[in-house]
N, C-alpha and C positions, 0 to 999 in steps of 0.2 A: 432450413428449419424455420417455421413461422415464429414471429415474436411471441405469440401467445404460448406456444409450446415451450420455447426456451425460457420465458418468464416463469411458467409453471414449474419447470425443472429446477430453476434457480431457487424459487420459493420453497419447493419440496426439500432441496438440499439444506437450506437453513433450518427448516423444521426438524429434519433428520439429525442434524448436529445437536440441536437442543434436546432431542430425545435420546441422544447417545447412540444413534444408529448409523452415523456417518462421521467423517472427519472434515476438517476445514478445506482440504484439497478439493473435495466435492463442491463446496460452496464457491471456491475460487474458479474452478473449471466451468461451472455452470454460469457464473456471473460473466466470465470472459466470453462464453458462447453467446449469452443474451446480449451483451454489449457489442459483439462483433469485434472485440479487441484482439490485438496480436498477443498481448500478455496481460496478466492480472496478478496482483500481490495483496496479501492480507498481512498486516503488521500489527503487532502488539508491543507496546512500550511499557516500561516500568518507570513511573514518574519519580520515585524516590531515588533509584540508582541512575536514572537518566540513561537507560540502556534498552536495547531491543531484547524482548523476552521471547518472542515467537514470530516466525515468518513462515508463510505458506505461499507458494507461487506456482504459476503455470505459464510457460512461454518465455521466461527469461533464462539466460545462461546462469548456471549455479554460481560462477565466479562473480557475476554482477551482484547477485543477492548477498553473497559473502562480503564483498567490498562495502556494500551499503550497511549491512548489519554490524560490521566490525569497525568501520571508520566514518563513513560519510553521513550516517544518520544524524550525527551530532552537529552537522552543518546545514541540515535540511530545515528550512524555515517552518514547515508545517509541524515538524517534531519539536522544535524549540518553542513554538507557540503553545503546544500541548503541555509542556512541562509546567508552565505557569498558569494554565487555565483551570477553572473549577470543573469538577466532575460534571459530565453531561453537556459540555460545550461542544458545539459543532462549528467547523470552519468550512467556508466555501472555497475549495481549491481551484475553482474555475475563474476566480477573479485574477486578472493580470496584476501581478505585483512587481514593483521595481526591485531589482536585485542590486542593492547598493552597499550592503554591509560586507565586511571581510568574509563572514561566514557564507553569505550568498555567493560571493565570487568563487570561493573554494568549491561549494556544492555544484554550482552550474558549470564552471570551467574545468574542474577536475573530475567530476562524476557524470553529470547529465550530458554534456556535449560529447565527450569521448565515446559514450555509449549510445549516442544519438537518441536520447530520451526527451529532448526539449519539445 
C-alpha cells in the first residue's frame, strides 16, 4: 500500500474517532500500517492517580500489555515525566536517554529486554 493511501486511512481513522464513528483500535491499526511497524499502542494515563486509564494495541501479545499497564508503566521514564509535566507538554521519545536510575533499570531489564522491545 502506498504511503499516501496509508496516511489518508490513518487520518480518516482519527477524524472518525473524533466524530464518534470509530474506535481507537482503528487509529492504532492504521497508524501501525502507515508506519510499517510490527505493533502499535495507544496509552492514556491518569496524572492524579498515576495509573493507566486506557490501552488500545495492535500487534502485541495481550500479556505484554497487561504487564505494562499493571506494573511496568510506573517505571517507564516517559510516563514518569508525564506525571510532573504541565498539560500540553510533548516529549521526543527518539532522543537516546541514559538509563541510570533504579526505575530505568527495572523498566529496561525486566520489561523491555525480555520482550525484545529495545
